[in-house]
C-alpha positions in Angstrom: -31.0 3.6 11.2 -28.8 3.9 8.2 -29.5 0.3 7.1 -33.3 1.0 7.5 -33.1 4.1 5.3 -31.0 2.4 2.6 -33.4 -0.6 2.7 -36.5 1.6 2.3 -34.8 3.3 -0.7 -33.5 0.3 -2.6 -36.7 -1.7 -2.3 -38.4 0.7 -4.7 -36.1 0.4 -7.7 -32.6 -0.8 -8.6 -31.7 2.7 -9.8 -32.5 4.0 -6.3 -30.1 1.4 -4.9 -27.2 2.7 -7.0 -28.2 6.3 -6.2 -28.1 5.6 -2.4 -24.6 3.9 -2.8 -23.3 6.9 -4.8 -24.2 9.1 -1.9 -22.2 6.9 0.5 -19.0 6.9 -1.6 -17.9 10.4 -0.4 -17.9 9.1 3.2 -16.4 5.7 2.6 -13.1 5.1 4.5 -11.6 3.5 1.4 -12.5 2.5 -2.1 -12.0 -1.2 -1.3 -14.2 -1.1 1.7 -16.9 0.7 -0.4 -16.8 -2.1 -3.0 -17.3 -4.8 -0.4 -20.0 -2.9 1.4 -21.8 -2.4 -1.9 -21.7 -6.1 -2.7 -22.9 -7.0 0.9 -25.8 -4.5 0.7 -26.7 -5.9 -2.7 -26.8 -9.5 -1.4 -28.7 -8.4 1.8 -31.4 -6.2 0.2 -32.1 -8.5 -2.7 -31.8 -11.8 -0.7 -29.1 -13.1 -3.1 -26.9 -16.1 -2.6 -23.8 -14.5 -4.1 -22.4 -11.5 -6.0 -19.1 -11.1 -7.8 -17.7 -7.8 -9.3 -14.9 -7.9 -11.9 -13.1 -4.7 -12.7 -10.4 -4.0 -15.4 -8.3 -1.3 -13.8 -5.5 -0.1 -16.0 -2.8 0.5 -13.2 -3.4 -2.7 -11.4 -4.9 -5.0 -14.0 -7.9 -7.2 -13.6 -9.4 -7.5 -10.1 -12.3 -9.5 -8.7 -14.3 -8.9 -5.6 -16.9 -11.2 -4.0 -19.5 -10.5 -1.4 -18.6 -11.0 2.3 -14.9 -10.8 1.2 -15.0 -14.4 0.1 -12.2 -15.8 -2.0 -13.0 -16.3 -5.7 -13.6 -20.0 -5.4 -16.3 -22.4 -6.5 -17.7 -23.0 -9.9 -20.1 -20.1 -10.1 -17.6 -17.4 -8.8 -14.7 -18.7 -10.7 -16.6 -18.8 -14.0 -17.9 -15.2 -13.5 -14.5 -13.9 -12.5 -12.8 -15.4 -15.6 -15.3 -13.9 -18.1 -13.8 -11.8 -20.9 -16.1 -8.9 -20.1 -15.7 -7.4 -16.7 -18.9 -6.5 -14.8 -21.2 -7.2 -11.9 -22.7 -10.7 -11.6 -25.3 -11.8 -9.1 -26.9 -15.1 -8.2 -29.8 -14.9 -9.1 -29.7 -12.0 -11.6 -31.7 -9.1 -10.2 -30.3 -6.0 -11.9 -30.9 -5.0 -15.5 -27.8 -4.5 -17.7 -27.8 -0.7 -17.4 -28.1 -0.6 -13.6 -25.5 -3.4 -13.3 -23.1 -1.4 -15.5 -23.8 1.8 -13.4 -22.9 0.0 -10.2 -19.8 -1.5 -11.7 -18.7 1.9 -12.9 -19.3 3.4 -9.4 -17.1 0.7 -7.9 -14.4 1.4 -10.5 -14.4 5.0 -9.5 -14.0 4.0 -5.8 -11.1 1.8 -6.7 -9.5 4.6 -8.7 -9.8 6.9 -5.7 -7.8 4.4 -3.7 -5.1 4.2 -6.3 -4.9 8.0 -6.5 -4.6 8.2 -2.7 -1.8 5.5 -2.8 0.1 7.3 -5.6 0.1 10.6 -3.6 1.8 9.0 -0.6 4.1 6.4 -2.2 7.1 6.3 -4.4 6.2 5.3 -7.9 9.3 3.2 -8.6 9.7 1.2 -5.4 6.1 1.2 -3.9 7.5 2.4 -0.6 6.4 5.6 1.2 7.6 8.8 -0.4 9.7 11.4 1.4 6.8 13.7 2.3 4.7 10.9 3.8 7.7 9.5 5.7 8.5 13.0 7.1 5.0 13.3 8.4 5.0 9.8 9.9 8.4 10.3 11.5 7.2 13.6 13.1 4.2 11.8 14.6 6.3 8.9 15.7 8.8 11.1 17.6 6.0 13.0 19.2 4.4 9.8 20.5 7.8 8.5 21.6 8.5 11.5 23.7 5.1 11.6 25.2 4.5 7.9 25.9 8.0 6.5 26.0 7.6 4.4 22.9 11.1 3.7 21.7 12.1 3.1 18.1 15.1 3.2 15.9 15.4 5.3 12.8 17.6 3.6 10.1 18.8 5.4 7.0 20.5 3.4 4.3 22.4 4.6 1.2 23.4 2.4 -1.7 27.2 2.3 -2.1 28.5 3.3 -5.4 25.1 3.7 -7.0 26.2 6.4 -9.4 29.0 4.2 -10.6 26.5 1.3 -11.2 24.2 3.7 -13.0 27.0 5.0 -15.3 28.3 1.5 -16.0 25.1 -0.5 -16.5 22.6 2.3 -17.4 19.6 3.8 -15.7 17.2 0.9 -16.4 19.6 -1.3 -14.4 19.7 1.3 -11.6 15.9 1.5 -11.5 15.7 -2.3 -11.2 18.2 -2.2 -8.3 15.9 0.3 -6.5 12.8 -1.8 -7.2 14.6 -4.9 -5.8 15.4 -2.9 -2.7 11.8 -2.0 -2.3 10.7 -5.6 -2.7 13.3 -6.7 -0.2 12.2 -4.2 2.4 8.6 -5.1 2.1 9.4 -8.8 2.6 11.6 -8.2 5.7 9.7 -5.6 7.7 7.6 -6.6 10.6 4.0 -5.4 11.1 4.3 -1.9 12.5 7.7 -1.2 10.8 7.7 1.5 8.1 10.0 2.0 5.1 10.4 4.8 2.6 12.5 5.9 -0.3 13.6 9.4 0.8 16.1 10.2 -1.9 17.5 8.9 -5.2 19.3 5.9 -3.6 18.6 6.6 0.1 16.0 4.7 2.1 14.7 5.1 5.7 13.1 2.7 8.0 11.3 3.1 11.4 12.0 0.0 13.5 10.3 -0.8 16.7 13.0 -1.1 19.4 16.2 0.6 20.2 19.0 -1.8 19.1 21.0 -0.2 16.3 22.4 -3.7 15.4 18.9 -4.6 14.2 19.2 -1.9 11.6 22.6 -2.9 10.5 21.5 -6.5 10.3 18.5 -5.4 8.1 20.9 -3.7 5.7 23.1 -6.8 5.4 20.1 -9.0 4.7 18.7 -6.5 2.3 21.9 -6.4 0.3 21.9 -10.1 -0.1 18.2 -10.2 -0.9 18.5 -7.5 -3.5 21.5 -9.2 -5.1 19.5 -12.5 -5.3 16.5 -10.8 -6.8 18.8 -9.2 -9.5 20.9 -12.3 -10.1 24.1 -10.5 -9.1 25.7 -9.3 -5.8 26.9 -5.8 -6.4 24.5 -4.3 -3.8 25.6 -3.0 -0.5 24.5 -0.2 1.9 26.0 2.3 4.3 23.9 2.6 7.4 23.2 5.2 10.0 20.9 4.8 13.0 19.5 7.0 15.8 17.0 6.1 18.5 14.1 8.0 20.0 13.4 9.3 22.5 16.8 8.9 24.1 18.9 10.6 21.4 16.5 13.2 20.1 13.2 14.8 21.0 12.3 16.0 17.5 12.3 14.4 14.1 14.7 16.8 12.5 17.4 16.1 15.1 16.8 12.4 14.9 17.2 12.4 11.1 20.3 14.6 11.4 21.9 12.2 13.8 21.2 9.2 11.6 22.4 11.0 8.5 25.6 12.0 10.2 26.3 8.4 11.2 25.5 7.3 7.7 28.1 9.6 6.1 30.6 8.6 8.7 30.0 5.0 7.7 30.4 5.9 4.0 33.6 7.6 4.8 35.0 4.5 6.4 
């Protein structure tokens, strides 16, 4: 029914096509999905062979999207994506310049909404989840663990002597260490594992399974990876772990146990 309504609307004028899409933006699950859906509708309703959208987004740089989520390959798509002026390109051309610009602007708004949503839930320096997002996720994870028996390990990691490193090499070097940790965690984690920066130099990870040695092994590999990314090896972590549901039935207690073991490790 929805496709029939949209089809009846867009067959009248290109402006009506953009208006119909604008009404859909509020209900789109994400900005990226909206962009691809817009391109697919454009191709379908105007019987096109292809469509490419190029956006110049300040936070993420230049991005190109192609109908049907195709890669930007082939002479036509590559040439359009590399043009100096971003915009919407179709094969054949069916929209006038003003309508094409309006649709490109609408898609740029959709992408910006995605970026704003990401910024609200992620740490700006490392790209990992922020503390608030992680706390919410941990609460839900413990609740599912208690209810369904899904076991997982909470790992908290603290950089050793980070303040000394900051004082000796300066805050820019300290920030680069934290960014390297973020890159390392994203490269190591399996699908379903979650990582966050929960404090200045403290990180937390939810790992599927209940073996604390997995968490300690992760910290060791992360120390080496961060050192390699930085070009020097003065990176090491103290680690604390706790497992759900065996050791705690709520997120606050689980985090308290992991923190307690972390500080015992730092003391040693």
